[in-house]
N, C-alpha and C positions, 0 to 999 in steps of 0.2 A: 569692589570684588569683581574679578573677571567673569564674563558670561560662561556658563557651562553648556556644552553641546549635548543635546539629548536626542536619541534616535526614536522615531515613531514609525508607524506603518506608512506614513507619507514619504519616508525616505527610500522606499523601494523604487528602483528605477526599471530594471529589466525583470519581468516576472519569472517565477520558477519555470524552467523549460528543460527539455531533454532532447538528446539525439542518440540514436542506436549505435552501438559499437559492433553490431553484427552477431552472428551465431558463434559465440565464443566457447561453445561446447565442441563444435566441429573444428573451430580455429582458435585454440586457447591463447595463441600469441597475441590476438587482438584484444584480449581482456585488459581494460583500463588503458589501452593505448590511445595516444593523442589523435584526434580526428582533425584532418586538415579541411579548412573551409566548410565548417559544419552548417547544416540547416536545421534549426531547432524547432520543436513543437511545444506549444504551451501546455502545461499540465492540466489546466482547468482554472476554476475560480478558487485559488488557494486561500484558505483562511488561517492556516497555521503551519509553521515550519519549525522543527526542533532539531538542531544539530547536536550530535553527541559524540565528539571525539574522546577517546579514552587512551591516554598515553601512560603506559605502565612503567614503574620504576622499582628498584630495589634499594633500600637503605642499608648502609653498612654500620654496624654497631660492634665495636671491638673491646676486648679485655683491656682494662687499665684506663678507659675513658668513659665518662658518664654521658657524653654527647654522641649523637650520630656524626660520623666523620665524612660520609660520602653518600651520594645518591646517583644511581646509574639507570639511565633509561634502557628498558629491555624490550619494549614493543609498542605498537600503535594499532588501535582497533577503532573503526569508524562505523557509526550507524546514524541514520536520521529518520525522522518521522514527519509525515505531511498529512494535512487534512484539507480536503477540497470538495467543492460542489462538482458533481459529474456532468460533463457535457457530452461524453460518449463513453464507450467501454474499452477504448484502446489501451490505456495505461493499466487498468485493473486486470486486463487479460494476461499481463505478464505474470501476475500472481496466481490467477486461476488456472491457466493453461497447463496441460500435462507436459512433462519433459519429452523431448524428441520432436517438438513442434517446429523447431528451427526459428527463423526470424519472426518477430512478433510474439514470441512465447517466452517462457522462463529461460530458454536456452540463450536468449539474446540479452547481453548486458547493456547497460545504459550509462551515458554521461549526463549529469544534471548541471545546471548553472543558473545563477541569478546575480543581480548587482544591486547595490544600495549605496546611499550617501552615508559616509562616515566622516564626521567633522567637515562636512561640506564638499567632500571629494568622492566621486563615484568609485566604489570598490567592487571587485568581482570575486565570487566564490564558485568553485567548481567541485563536483563530486564525481570521481571516476570509478569504473568497475562496479556499478550498482546492480544489485539483484534484490527483489522483494522477499522479505522473510515472513510478512503477514499482511493481510488486507481484510478490512471489515467494511462492508457496504451496508447502509441502513436506509430505511424508508418508513415514514409514517404518512400522515395525510399532508405531505409537503414535497420536499425535494430529495433527490438521491444525494447522499454524501458518502465519501470514502475516506478511510484512514489507512495509510500504508506506512510500513516500516521497511527500510532498506538497509542492507549491509553493503559496504563499499570498500575499495582499497584505500582511498584517500579522500579527505575533505580539505581543500586548500585553505590556508589562512587568507582572509580578505586582502586583496591587492589592488592598487590603482591601475595596474597594468593588466589588461585582459589576457587570459591564457591563449587567446587567438590573435594577439597583437601582430599586425603585419599581414594577416590573412583576411579573407572575405568571409566573415561569419554572418549568416543570415539569422538575426534575432527575431523571436516571436513577440508579438504584442499581446496585451490583455485581450482575451477572446470576447467577441460580442455574441457568441452562440448562447442561446438560452440554456439555463440549467435544466437537466432532465427532472421531471416531476411525476407524481403518482398518476396524474391524469393521462400521461402519454402512453401508458400501457394498456388502456382500455379497461373494461369491466372485469372483475374477478380474475386478476392476473395470476393468482396462486392456484396450482393444481396438485392434488395428491392422488396417485394412481389414476391419472388422467381425468379426475373429477375436480371441477372448480369449487373452491371454497372462498366465500367472501371473508376478507381479513382487514385489519386496521394497522398492523405493524409487521414489518419483516426486516430481518438482519441476517447477514451471512458472513462468516469468517473463514478464510483459508490461511493456514499456517504452513510455511515451507521450511523444512530442515535443510541446512546447508553443510556440504562437505567443504571444509576450508583447508587450504594449504598455507601454512605458516612455517617458514624454514629458518634455520639458524643463518645468521649473516644478513638478515633483512628485518627491519623493524616492522614494516607493513606486511599484510598478507600478500601472498603471491597470486592466489587464485581462489575462486569458490564456484561451486555449482550446486544446483538443487539435488537433494537426495531423498526427501520424503514430502508427501502432501497430505494434509488433513483438512477436512471440510465439515463445517457444522452450521446449521441455520436454525433460527427461531422465528416462529410465526404466532401471532394472536389472531385466531379465526373465530367467526361467529358460529355458534353451535347450530348444525343442521342435520347431524346424524351421530351415530355412535362409532363410526368407522375409525376415527383417530384414536379413541380410547381403546378399542378392540385391538387395533394394530400395535398399540403400545404394550398392552398386556401380553400379546402373543409374540412380540418382537418380529413382526412380519416385515420383510423387506419390500419396499415399494419404490417406484419412480416418483419424482416430484419435479415441478417446474415453476418458474416465476418469470413473467413477461416484464422485461425492463422497459422496453419501448416498442411501439409498433411502427415508428418511422424515425430512424431506421429500425428494422425488425431485429431486436436483440432479446435473447432469452437465456436465463439460467436453466440448464438441464442437469438434474441430479439423478444419479443411479444408485440402486441398492441402498435406499435410505432406511434407517432404523430409528424409531422414535426413542430417545434416551430419557426424556423428561416430559411429563404430562400433568396439567392442572386444569381444573374447571371451577370457576368461581360463580356463585349465585348468592346475591345479597338482596334481602327484602327491601332495603331502603334505597336501592339503586334502580332507577327506572330504565337504565340502558339495557340493550340486548345482552344475553348471556354470551360470554367469551370463554374459549378454551385456548390454552397456550401449550405449544409443543416446542421441543428442541430435538432436532434430528441430526444424526451423523450420516453423511453421504460417503459412499465408497468412491464415487467419481463425480466430477463436475466439469461442465464446459459452458462456454458462452457461444450460443449458436445464432 
């Protein structure tokens, strides 16, 4: 029997990386446009990539025939999801930043690319016109991880010919930068109303609504840009006062913050936060310190 070729993680050649397409809110014509001689930036330490092309079609079922007689493609929609260990806040800021920020913010669309061996031959995949629709970052007593979902105009079918064949593409290598960890933020990184609270777990999710232009005559979307932003975070804090429970009951709006790193100095800054869920667990058989858990909705968020 002939040998079967099986792909594994070791068949990855060029790590997942991206290059900015520019502020495509100000200049929509650059959205998903091919970039000449690109210089790529590595995403980080990627642990998972899920590509989700969705090619829609309509079946034709006619009178007088028991079988479907035709199938017609009507559209193409593309999304992908990545999980990675954070080495900085550059990529996640595309999801967290407010509209109107120009380059480096949600206004700037991205091109992603990677390569892999398929049946012994290096094949390239590119994703054009990418904008994040959601981003979740999480930290326990370990490392910062991020999970991001992107919408894009196109995900190419793997090809042995690079999209930048004949050009000078500067590819990024796997980064040697250390993953950001809980100890890099210093003591008591979480604050509520400017008061520090010791905690053991933090996660934050930003969801971006997208206005999408899909027109007759084209299978792919023509354009997209952010239209809404929703932010929510969850924290497990050690009980030190009744403030969090009181603010939950009264639905008092507060500021909140979380220090991501002190070197470089990166912080989440949350405004007009309202606690939407509160719980406090006390168990006689548990010798650990008492913990209260909150989930809060933030009206605004920035990485400062």
